[in-house]
C-alpha positions as CSV (number, residue, x, y, z in Angstrom):
1,M,16.2,-1.1,15.1
2,R,13.7,-1.4,12.2
3,K,11.2,-4.3,12.3
4,L,10.6,-6.8,9.5
5,K,6.9,-7.3,9.2
6,M,5.8,-10.1,6.9
7,H,2.2,-10.3,5.4
8,L,0.9,-13.5,3.8
9,H,-2.5,-14.9,2.7
10,L,-2.8,-18.6,3.4
11,S,-5.5,-21.3,2.8
12,L,-6.8,-23.3,5.8
13,D,-4.4,-26.1,4.7
14,G,-1.4,-23.7,4.8
15,F,-0.8,-22.9,1.1
16,A,0.0,-19.5,-0.3
17,S,-1.1,-20.3,-3.8
18,D,-3.1,-23.0,-5.6
19,A,-1.4,-25.8,-7.6
20,D,-1.1,-23.4,-10.7
21,G,0.3,-20.5,-8.6
22,G,-3.0,-18.6,-8.6
23,F,-4.4,-16.3,-6.0
24,Y,-8.0,-16.0,-7.2
25,W,-9.1,-17.8,-3.9
26,I,-8.1,-14.8,-1.6
27,A,-11.2,-13.3,-0.1
28,Y,-10.0,-9.7,-0.4
29,S,-12.2,-7.0,1.0
30,D,-12.2,-3.3,2.0
31,E,-11.5,-4.4,5.5
32,L,-8.4,-6.3,4.5
33,A,-7.3,-3.4,2.3
34,T,-7.5,-1.1,5.4
35,R,-5.4,-3.6,7.4
36,A,-2.8,-3.7,4.7
37,E,-2.8,0.1,4.6
38,Q,-2.3,0.2,8.4
39,L,0.7,-2.1,7.9
40,T,2.4,0.4,5.5
41,A,2.2,3.2,8.1
42,G,5.8,3.7,9.5
43,T,7.4,1.6,6.7
44,D,9.6,2.9,3.9
45,T,10.9,-0.4,2.5
46,V,9.0,-3.3,0.9
47,V,10.7,-6.7,0.6
48,F,9.9,-9.3,-2.0
49,G,11.0,-12.6,-3.3
50,P,11.7,-12.6,-7.1
51,K,8.4,-14.0,-8.3
52,T,6.3,-11.6,-6.2
53,Y,8.6,-8.7,-7.1
54,K,8.1,-9.3,-10.8
55,G,4.3,-9.6,-10.4
56,M,4.1,-6.4,-8.4
57,Q,6.4,-4.6,-10.7
58,S,4.2,-5.4,-13.7
59,Y,1.0,-4.2,-12.0
60,W,1.5,-1.4,-9.4
61,P,3.2,1.2,-11.7
62,T,0.1,1.0,-14.0
63,V,-2.3,1.9,-11.2
64,P,-1.9,5.7,-11.1
65,G,-3.0,6.1,-14.7
66,N,-5.8,3.6,-14.4
67,P,-9.2,5.4,-14.2
68,D,-10.8,2.2,-12.8
69,A,-8.3,2.0,-9.9
70,S,-9.9,2.5,-6.4
71,P,-8.6,5.3,-4.1
72,G,-7.1,2.6,-1.9
73,E,-5.2,1.1,-4.9
74,K,-3.9,4.6,-5.8
75,R,-2.7,5.2,-2.2
76,H,-0.9,1.8,-2.2
77,A,0.6,2.5,-5.6
78,D,1.8,5.9,-4.2
79,W,3.3,4.2,-1.2
80,L,5.1,1.7,-3.3
81,A,6.5,4.4,-5.6
82,R,8.0,6.2,-2.6
83,S,9.3,3.1,-0.9
84,T,12.6,1.3,-1.5
85,K,11.9,-2.1,-3.0
86,V,14.1,-4.9,-2.0
87,V,14.1,-8.1,-3.9
88,V,15.9,-11.1,-2.3
89,S,17.1,-13.6,-4.9
90,S,20.1,-15.7,-5.6
91,S,19.1,-16.1,-9.2
92,L,17.3,-13.0,-10.5
93,P,19.5,-11.3,-13.1
94,E,20.6,-7.9,-11.8
95,A,19.1,-6.2,-14.9
96,D,15.7,-7.5,-13.9
97,A,15.8,-5.6,-10.5
98,N,14.9,-2.4,-12.4
99,W,11.8,-1.1,-10.7
100,D,12.4,2.4,-9.5
101,K,14.2,2.5,-6.1
102,S,15.0,-1.2,-6.2
103,V,17.8,-3.0,-4.4
104,L,18.8,-6.6,-5.1
105,L,20.0,-8.8,-2.2
106,R,21.5,-12.2,-3.0
107,D,21.0,-13.6,0.5
108,P,18.1,-13.1,3.0
109,K,20.8,-12.8,5.7
110,A,21.5,-9.3,4.3
111,L,18.2,-8.2,5.6
112,A,19.7,-8.2,9.1
113,E,22.0,-5.3,8.0
114,L,19.0,-3.4,6.5
115,K,17.2,-3.8,9.8
116,R,20.1,-2.1,11.6
117,Q,20.1,1.0,9.3
118,P,18.0,4.1,10.1
119,G,14.6,4.4,8.6
120,G,11.1,3.0,8.7
121,D,10.2,-0.6,9.1
122,L,10.4,-3.2,6.4
123,L,7.3,-4.9,5.1
124,S,6.9,-7.9,2.9
125,F,3.7,-8.8,1.0
126,G,3.5,-12.4,-0.2
127,S,6.7,-14.1,-1.1
128,P,6.1,-17.3,0.9
129,G,9.6,-18.8,0.2
130,L,11.1,-15.6,1.6
131,V,8.8,-15.8,4.6
132,G,10.1,-19.3,5.4
133,S,13.7,-18.3,4.9
134,C,13.3,-15.2,7.1
135,L,11.6,-17.2,9.9
136,A,14.3,-19.8,9.8
137,L,17.0,-17.0,10.1
138,G,15.2,-15.3,13.0
139,L,14.6,-12.1,11.1
140,V,10.9,-11.8,11.4
141,D,9.5,-9.4,14.0
142,E,5.8,-9.6,13.1
143,L,4.1,-12.3,11.0
144,H,0.7,-11.2,9.7
145,I,-1.3,-14.2,8.3
146,Y,-4.6,-13.8,6.7
147,L,-6.2,-17.3,6.9
148,N,-8.7,-17.7,4.0
149,P,-11.7,-20.0,4.2
150,V,-10.6,-22.4,1.5
151,I,-8.7,-25.7,1.3
152,L,-6.5,-25.6,-1.8
153,A,-4.5,-28.8,-1.6
154,G,-2.2,-26.6,-3.6
155,S,1.5,-25.8,-3.6
156,N,3.9,-23.2,-2.2
157,S,3.7,-23.6,1.6
158,P,6.1,-21.2,3.4
159,F,6.6,-23.6,6.3
160,T,7.4,-27.0,4.9
161,A,11.2,-26.8,5.2
162,L,11.2,-25.2,8.7
163,E,12.0,-26.7,12.1
164,R,9.8,-25.9,15.0
165,I,9.4,-22.1,15.6
166,P,7.3,-21.1,18.6
167,L,5.1,-18.0,18.0
168,T,3.1,-15.7,20.3
169,L,-0.3,-14.6,19.1
170,R,-0.6,-10.8,19.3
171,D,-3.9,-10.2,17.6
172,A,-6.7,-12.2,16.0
173,A,-9.8,-10.9,14.3
174,S,-12.5,-12.2,12.1
175,V,-12.9,-10.0,9.0
176,A,-15.1,-9.9,6.0
177,G,-15.3,-12.9,3.7
178,G,-14.7,-15.4,6.5
179,V,-11.0,-14.4,6.7
180,V,-9.2,-14.6,10.1
181,A,-6.5,-12.0,10.5
182,L,-3.7,-13.2,12.8
183,C,-0.6,-11.4,14.0
184,Y,2.3,-13.4,15.6
185,T,5.7,-12.5,17.0
186,P,8.4,-15.2,17.1
187,G,9.1,-16.7,20.5
188,I,7.0,-17.6,23.5
189,Q,6.1,-14.7,25.8
């Protein structure tokens, strides 16, 4: 069975964006880029909520033609171009799910069927609302959290509507920029 791996940057107070929806506060580094690239190995499907999907769709297809793009950005853009892109939304118009190789799912429960199909693992970048929904449904196999050294007092916490979900720490590392990279699997082991 395919795994669903979810990747999310959070502030120390548990927010995935500032009050205006901004991400300027993420302490991104080459080390984090390498970790993200390692997560893409063995995956052939990327999963987004509608807001993250539209943001990624507006940026990543422009990278191959951008002379200022780094080699890492170009590799990520190539991986995205090859990957199936799943957007999970009950409200996104079907016509807006038009990025090459996109699939629109109206309910996150449909990800369970995708996990049973043959292929590589599924990977989500961002999409905090989707992370919370997938955790509540028991669909997440690995939760990769990058804890950034900032207090946002922001908005968009993926965990506010959840009941208690025990997690087991699989990996923890201090990385550049004061970020702590954490990997959890659901359940106590």
